[in-house]
Structures are given as structure tokens and as C-alpha cells.
C-alpha positions as CSV (number, residue, x, y, z in Angstrom):
1,M,0.0,0.0,0.0
2,N,1.4,3.4,-0.9
3,N,1.2,6.6,1.2
4,T,-2.0,7.9,-0.4
5,D,-4.2,4.8,-0.2
6,Q,-6.1,5.9,2.9
7,L,-6.9,9.4,1.8
8,P,-10.1,10.1,-0.2
9,R,-8.9,10.9,-3.7
10,R,-10.0,13.4,-6.2
11,G,-8.8,14.4,-9.6
12,N,-6.3,12.9,-12.0
13,R,-2.9,13.7,-13.6
14,F,-4.3,16.5,-15.6
15,S,-5.9,18.3,-12.7
16,K,-2.8,17.9,-10.6
17,A,-0.6,19.2,-13.4
18,L,-3.0,22.2,-13.9
19,A,-2.9,22.9,-10.1
20,N,0.9,22.7,-10.1
21,F,1.0,25.1,-13.1
22,L,-1.3,27.6,-11.3
23,F,0.8,27.5,-8.1
24,R,4.0,28.1,-10.1
25,L,2.3,30.8,-12.2
26,F,1.2,32.7,-9.1
27,G,4.4,32.0,-7.1
28,W,2.8,29.7,-4.5
29,Q,4.6,26.7,-2.9
30,V,3.2,23.8,-0.9
31,Q,5.2,22.4,2.0
32,G,4.5,19.2,4.0
33,A,2.1,16.4,3.3
34,L,-1.2,15.1,4.6
35,P,-0.9,12.2,7.0
36,N,-1.8,8.8,5.6
37,L,-5.1,8.6,7.5
38,P,-8.7,8.0,6.2
39,K,-10.3,10.6,8.4
40,I,-9.0,14.0,9.5
41,V,-10.2,17.6,10.2
42,I,-8.1,20.2,8.4
43,I,-8.1,23.8,9.7
44,G,-6.9,26.4,7.3
45,A,-6.0,29.9,8.5
46,P,-6.0,32.8,8.2
47,H,-9.3,33.1,6.3
48,T,-9.3,36.8,5.4
49,S,-10.4,36.9,1.7
50,N,-12.6,35.4,-0.9
51,W,-9.4,34.4,-2.7
52,D,-9.0,31.7,0.0
53,F,-11.6,29.6,-1.8
54,P,-9.9,29.3,-5.2
55,L,-6.6,28.9,-3.4
56,T,-8.1,26.0,-1.5
57,M,-9.6,24.4,-4.6
58,T,-6.2,24.6,-6.3
59,L,-4.7,22.9,-3.2
60,I,-7.3,20.1,-3.4
61,F,-6.4,19.3,-7.0
62,Y,-2.6,19.7,-6.3
63,L,-2.8,17.1,-3.5
64,G,-5.3,14.9,-5.4
65,V,-7.4,14.7,-2.2
66,R,-11.1,15.2,-1.8
67,F,-11.9,17.8,0.8
68,S,-15.4,18.1,2.4
69,W,-16.7,21.4,3.8
70,M,-19.8,22.5,5.6
71,A,-22.4,25.0,4.5
72,K,-25.9,25.8,5.6
73,K,-28.4,23.6,3.8
74,E,-30.0,26.7,2.2
75,F,-26.8,27.1,0.1
76,F,-27.6,23.8,-1.6
77,V,-30.3,24.9,-4.0
78,A,-30.8,24.4,-7.8
79,P,-29.0,24.9,-10.0
80,V,-25.8,24.8,-8.0
81,A,-26.6,22.1,-5.4
82,G,-25.0,19.3,-7.4
83,L,-21.9,21.4,-8.0
84,W,-21.5,22.2,-4.3
85,R,-21.8,18.5,-3.4
86,W,-19.3,17.5,-6.2
87,L,-16.9,20.1,-4.8
88,G,-17.2,18.4,-1.3
89,G,-20.0,20.4,0.3
90,V,-21.9,18.8,3.2
91,P,-25.3,20.6,3.8
92,I,-25.9,21.4,7.5
93,D,-29.2,22.2,9.1
94,R,-28.3,24.9,11.7
95,Q,-31.7,24.4,13.4
96,A,-31.2,20.6,13.9
97,A,-31.4,19.3,17.4
98,N,-28.0,17.7,17.2
99,G,-26.4,20.9,16.1
100,V,-23.6,21.5,13.6
101,V,-21.0,19.5,15.5
102,G,-23.4,16.5,15.9
103,Q,-24.2,16.5,12.2
104,M,-20.6,16.6,11.1
105,V,-19.6,13.9,13.5
106,E,-22.5,11.8,12.1
107,A,-21.3,12.5,8.5
108,I,-17.7,11.5,9.5
109,Q,-19.0,8.3,11.1
110,Q,-21.0,7.4,8.0
111,R,-18.0,7.5,5.6
112,A,-15.0,5.2,5.4
113,K,-12.8,8.2,4.3
114,I,-13.3,11.9,4.8
115,V,-11.1,15.0,5.0
116,V,-13.1,17.9,6.5
117,A,-11.8,21.4,5.8
118,I,-12.8,24.2,8.2
119,A,-11.8,27.8,8.7
120,P,-11.4,28.1,12.5
121,E,-12.3,31.8,12.4
122,G,-15.7,31.0,10.9
123,T,-15.6,34.3,8.9
124,R,-13.3,36.4,6.8
125,S,-13.5,39.2,9.4
126,K,-11.1,39.6,12.2
127,V,-12.1,37.6,15.3
128,A,-10.9,37.8,18.9
129,R,-11.2,34.0,19.4
130,W,-11.4,31.1,17.0
131,R,-14.7,29.2,17.0
132,T,-14.3,25.8,18.5
133,G,-16.6,23.7,16.4
134,F,-13.8,22.2,14.4
135,Y,-12.2,21.1,17.7
136,H,-15.3,19.5,19.0
137,I,-16.0,17.7,15.7
138,A,-12.5,16.2,15.7
139,Y,-12.6,15.3,19.3
140,N,-16.1,13.7,19.2
141,A,-15.2,11.8,16.0
142,G,-11.9,10.6,17.5
143,I,-9.8,12.0,14.6
144,P,-6.8,14.3,14.4
145,I,-6.7,18.0,13.4
146,V,-4.2,19.0,10.7
147,P,-3.4,22.7,10.6
148,I,-2.6,24.2,7.2
149,L,-0.9,27.6,7.3
150,V,-2.0,29.9,4.5
151,D,0.8,32.5,4.3
152,Y,0.1,35.1,1.7
153,G,3.2,37.1,2.8
154,R,5.6,34.3,1.6
155,K,3.1,32.6,-0.7
156,I,3.5,29.2,1.1
157,L,0.8,26.7,2.1
158,T,2.3,24.6,4.9
159,I,0.7,21.4,6.0
160,T,1.7,20.8,9.6
161,E,1.8,17.7,11.8
162,P,-1.5,16.2,13.1
163,F,-2.7,17.4,16.4
164,I,-4.7,15.0,18.6
165,P,-7.3,16.9,20.6
166,T,-7.3,16.0,24.3
167,G,-10.8,17.2,25.1
168,D,-9.4,20.2,27.0
169,V,-10.2,22.9,24.4
170,E,-8.9,25.7,26.6
171,A,-5.4,24.0,26.8
172,D,-5.3,22.8,23.2
173,L,-6.6,25.9,21.4
174,P,-3.5,28.0,22.2
175,L,-1.2,25.2,21.0
176,L,-3.0,25.1,17.7
177,Q,-3.0,28.9,17.3
178,A,0.7,29.0,18.1
179,R,1.4,27.2,14.8
180,Y,0.1,30.3,13.0
181,E,2.4,32.8,14.6
182,G,4.1,35.0,11.9
183,I,1.6,33.9,9.2
184,T,0.2,36.7,7.0
185,G,-3.3,36.6,5.6
186,K,-4.4,38.2,2.3
187,N,-5.9,41.1,4.3
188,R,-3.2,41.5,6.9
189,D,-5.2,43.5,9.3
190,Q,-7.9,40.8,9.7
191,F,-5.7,38.1,11.3
């Protein structure tokens, strides 16, 4: 078995070559690799611009890995619902009794392989504290968190080592945030 067999795959040689070309064209580099695990939660920060979405989509095809992401169920309407699902979207009912965390944990448990990508800020605006939903999803699903550093200042996407949540969010959150020290977002004043 090779290193990528456990990850959910997406794309082909052409899409990977195109993503590699786009990264080179715009001066971006990717450092590190995703762990050989079938289920992980990826957090990507800083999330300060609409440009983060095409950058993330390029990363998905560069890595050849299928990412899943959450959006409110109202986002999944015709004619784009099929496209959002194909791109990895998971519709979430924000009014459901089991909440967003419960729905994502259930979605993770229902799949043999899933890489869930979440922006811990929860918005492109500057926040005083990260939202902790990503943490509770990973902890309750029993899977690691893999921080990806999106550094617009140096144009480097860095995939860091997996972080195993202990259940003590107040102790673990500063450890995760420390990985992002010195990282510059597209809109510098928002991170």
C-alpha cells in the first residue's frame, strides 16, 4: 500500500498538473504532506479573503485529495446544489437538534474516508477568538486535526503535523494557534 491509499482521492494527472502550473504561475509553494489517514479535520487559516476559496480548490487538486466542507443547507439549491456536493460540500441544518457538531460527527462516522476542511475563524472578518466547532468535531469523531498555514506574505501553504485533541479545548486551542504565529493573511489587518 502506498502513502496515499487511505486518503479520499479526487482528480487525475491533468488536474494535478494544472494545479501545479497555477501554483507556479502565481508563485505559491506547498510544504509538507497530509498524513496517511482515512479521516482528518483540516483547519486552514488565516481566512481573510474570498481568494482563499480558489486557493483551497487549487490545493485540493494539487494534493489529489477530496476535501469536504460544511455550508448551511439553504446554500444547496438548484441549479448549483450538485456542483457544491461535487466540490465536497456537506449541507448542514443549523436548526437541527443535534447541532452542527453532531451533524458533522455523524457525517464522518457514515463515511470510510473523509477530509473535512474548516476555517477556524468561521468568517473572513477579524475575530478575537477562533470558533471551537472544528475542535469538538475532531474530538467527538476521534480523529486528528491537521493545521494548514496559508501564508500570503511568503506565498506558502504549509501542511503541519497532526494534532490529537485531548478534550481540553482551553489548553489545546493556544497550542494550535501558536502554529500560525508569523503567518500573514491576504488582508493582513484581519488576522
